[in-house]
C-alpha positions as CSV (number, residue, x, y, z in Angstrom):
1,M,-11.1,-17.9,6.9
2,P,-14.0,-18.2,9.0
3,R,-17.0,-18.0,7.1
4,G,-18.2,-14.2,7.4
5,R,-15.2,-12.9,8.8
6,R,-13.4,-9.6,7.4
7,C,-9.7,-9.6,7.5
8,E,-8.8,-5.8,7.7
9,A,-4.8,-6.6,7.1
10,L,-2.9,-5.0,4.2
11,I,-1.6,-7.3,1.5
12,E,0.0,-6.2,-2.0
13,L,-1.1,-8.0,-5.4
14,V,2.6,-9.7,-5.1
15,D,1.7,-11.4,-1.5
16,L,-0.8,-13.3,-3.9
17,H,1.5,-16.2,-5.0
18,P,3.2,-16.8,-2.2
19,T,0.2,-17.0,-0.4
20,L,-1.7,-19.5,-3.2
21,S,1.4,-21.3,-3.2
22,E,1.5,-21.8,0.5
23,L,-2.1,-22.5,0.7
24,A,-1.7,-24.9,-1.8
25,G,1.1,-26.5,0.0
26,L,3.7,-25.9,-3.0
27,P,6.9,-24.6,-2.6
28,I,7.6,-20.7,-2.6
29,H,9.6,-20.2,-5.6
30,S,13.1,-18.4,-3.8
31,G,12.8,-15.0,-6.9
32,A,8.9,-14.4,-6.0
33,E,7.9,-11.1,-4.7
34,G,5.6,-10.5,-2.0
35,E,4.7,-12.0,1.5
36,S,2.7,-14.7,2.1
37,F,-0.5,-14.1,3.9
38,A,-1.9,-17.1,4.2
39,G,-1.9,-16.8,8.1
40,N,-4.4,-14.0,8.3
41,V,-6.4,-16.5,5.7
42,R,-6.9,-18.7,8.7
43,D,-7.0,-15.9,11.2
44,P,-8.2,-13.0,10.4
45,D,-7.2,-11.1,13.3
46,A,-3.3,-12.0,13.0
47,P,-1.4,-9.1,12.5
48,G,-0.8,-8.1,8.7
49,Q,1.8,-5.7,6.8
50,E,2.5,-2.4,8.0
51,V,2.4,-0.9,4.9
52,A,1.3,-1.7,1.6
53,I,3.0,0.0,-1.6
54,S,1.4,0.7,-5.6
55,Q,2.2,1.8,-8.5
56,Y,0.5,2.5,-10.9
57,P,0.3,4.8,-14.2
58,K,-2.4,7.6,-15.3
59,G,-2.5,10.5,-18.0
60,G,1.1,10.4,-18.4
61,Y,2.2,10.3,-14.2
62,M,3.3,7.1,-12.4
63,G,1.7,7.1,-8.9
64,Y,2.9,5.6,-6.1
65,S,1.3,5.4,-3.1
66,I,1.8,3.7,0.4
67,R,-1.3,2.8,2.6
68,T,-1.6,2.3,6.2
69,K,-4.3,1.3,8.1
70,T,-5.5,4.9,8.8
71,H,-3.8,6.6,5.9
72,R,-3.1,6.9,1.8
73,Y,-0.7,9.1,0.8
74,T,0.4,9.1,-3.4
75,E,3.1,11.2,-5.1
76,W,2.5,11.6,-9.0
77,R,5.3,11.6,-11.6
78,P,6.1,13.0,-15.0
79,L,6.9,9.6,-17.2
80,K,8.5,12.3,-18.9
81,G,11.1,14.7,-18.1
82,N,12.1,15.0,-14.3
83,T,10.7,12.2,-12.6
84,Q,11.8,12.5,-9.6
85,N,9.9,15.0,-8.3
86,A,6.2,15.0,-7.7
87,A,3.5,16.7,-9.7
88,F,1.3,16.7,-7.1
89,R,0.3,14.5,-4.3
90,E,-2.9,13.1,-2.3
91,L,-3.3,12.1,1.3
92,Y,-6.4,10.8,2.1
93,A,-7.2,9.8,6.1
94,Y,-9.7,6.7,6.5
95,G,-13.1,6.9,8.5
96,S,-14.9,4.0,9.8
97,D,-16.5,3.4,7.0
98,G,-12.5,3.0,4.8
99,I,-13.6,5.7,2.2
100,E,-11.7,8.4,0.8
101,R,-13.1,12.0,0.8
102,V,-11.3,14.7,1.2
103,N,-7.6,15.5,-0.5
104,L,-5.8,16.5,2.7
105,A,-2.4,17.1,0.7
106,D,-0.6,19.8,1.3
107,R,-2.9,21.3,4.3
108,P,-0.5,22.4,7.2
109,E,-2.5,20.6,9.6
110,H,-1.6,17.4,8.2
111,E,2.0,18.1,7.0
112,A,3.4,16.0,9.7
113,I,1.4,12.9,8.9
114,Q,2.5,13.5,5.0
115,A,6.4,14.1,5.4
116,S,6.4,10.6,7.2
117,L,4.5,9.0,4.6
118,R,6.3,10.7,2.2
119,Q,9.7,9.7,4.1
120,R,8.8,5.8,4.5
121,L,7.4,5.6,0.9
122,R,10.9,6.8,-0.3
123,S,12.5,4.1,1.8
124,E,10.4,1.6,0.5
125,M,10.9,2.3,-3.1
126,A,14.5,2.1,-2.6
127,R,15.0,-1.1,-1.2
């Protein structure tokens, strides 16, 4: 990547292994998860992934998130009991500074984007 250039591409932690392998000129293991973002290292303006998915535990819940360039939606599900339904949700819209400021989840004016991200998250998790 040229010095001083910022890349806005979305990546996931699982993308590191194939990326480092490609940049080092090594074969990418056939069982490796993730997608190489070496193209974004070489050209910060290259298109990246459409979404990034993450999962992380926090205080008796598992958070499942989907991140786009404009929003992050997270469902917090209990680790025990009914683990399929979200106990609570988060939805953030990113401004030009990229900071998550106000949880917009369950606000009627944001239901369409929340429903769209919820469906996409569940589709991605099913793969």
